[in-house]
N, C-alpha and C positions, 0 to 999 in steps of 0.2 A: 518538716516535710523535706525529704531528700530529693534533690533535683538531679537527674542524670547528667553527667558531664558530657559536653559535646565531643563528638568523634574527632580525633586529630586529623588534620589535613594530610592528604596523601603526599608522600615524598616526591621530589622533583623527578626522579627516574620513573616512578609509578605514573605520574602525570604525563610524562613524555611517552611512555609505553601505551597509555590509553589514547593519546592523540595520534600516535603512529598507526594504531589499529583502526581508528576511524578514518584516517587519511587513506590507508590501504583499501578500505572498503569503498571509499569515494572514487578511487581510480576506475572502478567499474562503470561509473557514470560519466566519465570523461574519455576523450580520445588520447589522453596523455600516455597511457601504457602502450597503446597501438602505435602512437607516434614514435616512442622509444624503440619499438621493434622495427618499424619501417625505417627509422633514422639509421639503424645499423645495416639494413639490407640494401637500401637504394643505391648508395655509392658502389657497393660491391657488384650489384647487378649491372650498372652502367659500364664499369671497367671490364667485367666479364664479357659483355657483348662486344666491346671494342676489340679485345684480344681474340675472341672467337672468330670475328669476321676479318680482322686485319693483323692478327698476331704474326703471321709469316712475313709481313712487311715491316713490323716494328723490331723484330729480333733477327740477329745474324744466325746463320746455320750453326747449330750446336751450342749456341750461347745459353748459359744458365738463365732461364726466363724469370725466376723468382724476384731478383732485385728490382728489375724494371717494372714487373707487374705490381709489386707491393708499393713501389715509389709512385707510380702513376695513379694507383687507386687512392693512396693517401692524399695526393694533391687534389684529386677530384672531390674527396670528402672535406678536406680542411679549408679550402679556399672559399667556398660558398655554402655548401650543404650543411656542414657542421655548425657554423655560427647561426644560420637561419633555424636549424633544428633546436638549438638551445633557447633562442628567442621564443619560438612557438611553444616549447615545452613549459617555460616559465609562465607564459600567458594562459595556457590551457589549464594548468594546475590551479590557478587562482580564479579562473573565470567562474567556477562553480560557486565560490563564496560570494562573488559579486552579484549573483543572481538573487533577486527577491530579498529575503531576510537572512541570507546565509551567514553573514558576519554577526548579525544580532543573535541568532541562535547559537552560534559557535562560542561567542565571547561571554555568554551568560552561564556556560557550563562550569562545573567545579574544578577547573584546571587553570593554571596561570597562563598569562599571555606569552611568557617565555617558552612554555612547553608547546603552545600552539605554533609559535614562530619557528622554533627549532624543528618541530615535526615536519612541517612543510618544506623547510630547507633540506632536511635529511632525505625526504622523499625525492626532491629535485635532484640532489646529488646522486642518489641511488639510481634514478632513471637515466641520468646522464652517463654514469659509469656502466650501467647495463647496456645502453646503446653502443657505447664505444667498445666494450668487451665483445658483444655480439658481432660487431663489425669485424674485429680481428678473427674471430672463429669462422665467420662466413667467408672472409677473405682467403683463409687457408683452405677451407673446404672447396671454394670455387676454383682455386688453382689445381686441386686434385681432380676435380671434374673436367677442367680443361685438358688435363693430361689424358683422361679417358677419351674425350671427344676429339681432341686434336693432338694425337700422339707425336706428330711432327714438330710440335712446339717443345718437346722434351721436358715438360714439367715433371713427368714421372721418373726422369733420370737424375733429378736433383732434389735435395731436401731443404726446405726453408729453415733458417735459424730462428728459434723462438725468442732467445734473449734480446736481440735488437727490437723485435716487435713489441715485447713487453715494455722495454725502455721507451720506445716511441709512444706507446699507449700512455705511459706516465707523463711524458712531455705534453701530449695533446690534451690530456685531462686537466693538467694545470693551466694550460692556455685557455681553456673554456671557462674557467672559474670566474674571471672578470665579467664576462658576458652574463653568466648565470646569476651572479650576485647583483649586478646592476639591474637586470630585468626582473629579478625577484622583487627588488625594492620598487621599481617602476610599476609592476603589476599590482603591488599592494596599494599604491597611491592612486592609480588610474583605474576607474571602473570599466572603461571601454577596452574591448579586446583589440580594436583597430589601432588605438593610440600606441601601446608598446610595440605592436608589430610594425607600424610605420617608422617608429624611432629605430627599431632594429634594422630594418631594410636600409634606411638612410645611413645609419652608422656603418653597416657592412660595405655599402657602396663607397662611402667616403674613405674608409680604411683601404679598400682596394685601389682607389684613385691615388692615395697618398703613400703607397708602398715604398716609393723611392725617397720619401722625406727622411731626413736624418734623425728626426725624433719620433718616428712611427711607432717605436716600442711603447710609447706612452698611451697609444690608442688601443684599448683592450680588444676592440673588434678585430684588429689585425693580428692578435697573438696566435690564433690557430694557423694562420698562413706563415707567420714568422718562424714558428718552430719547425717548419719543413726543412730549414737549413741544417737541422740536427741530423737529418738523414743523408748519408753520403754513400758512395760506392768505392770499393778498393780496386786495385789493379786486377785482382783475381775475380772480380765480379760479385763479391759477397756484399751483402747489405751491412753497412756500419752505421751506428747511431751514437752521437756524442752523449756523454754522461752528464756533463755539467748543466745546471739550470741556467737558462738564457735570461737576458735582460727583460725580454717580452714576458716571460713566465713570472718573473719577480713582480713586474708591474701588474700583471693579471691577478696575482695574489693580493697585491696592495689594493687594487680596485675592489676585489671580492671582500676583503676585510672591512674597508670603508663602507661599502654598500650594505653589508650585513648589519653594521651598527646603525646606519641610517634607516634601514628597513625596520629594525626592531623599534627604533624611536617612533616610526610612523604607526606601527601596530599598537604600541603603548599609548599613543595619543588618540587612537581611534575611539570615537564615541559609540556606545552600544546602541543608543536609540536611533 
């Protein structure tokens, strides 16, 4: 009697693709996607309102408004809002699995735990990049709208340079990886939504308090603030951004790599029952 041979296990990329499809569908059941969209829009709205109401007091007559507008908006986003956004995003994405039997149902599926882990990490990274890219697009659009509503601010008489903005986006994205990686691992380990959030708020406040500490670059919560020093202005009023990767960014990458390994170990050791 011939027995049918078992079907071969799907390849790693196939498993990852299936997990990504499932995670993309699950986003509809969480606030993570809306948070990514709001995370890009909120700091732009705050800075827009400041310049709309007090732009004439912030700028000198005839001054190119773009460098100051972009610099102030980036500070508003990076010092507090961006780190808090990454903390919330990591917690929200995993909150669905912590409910009821989410992990039990997920881990008995015919896909490896590596695919499950990588899929959620890629979704997190994608949402983070989406929010920051949306932020840049809205920032440019808001400056154009300010030029229409407040022509005396002369936004319409100058053009922003895109290359420094793209470079600054790269710096900022690298600076958020440490927070994202650590809180991904923490959210895997802690079922409570409040626990990772409290840790994140405490870490952000601590980092802001210790900004003058000589070893502050070691604290990944401070990295989004530390990379603001890459943004400078020239004598002509143009926005300039340094190209080199800063110490804070390297430490952020190191924290991310270490946290990703720890998080994978946590998922590998998670019991199905």
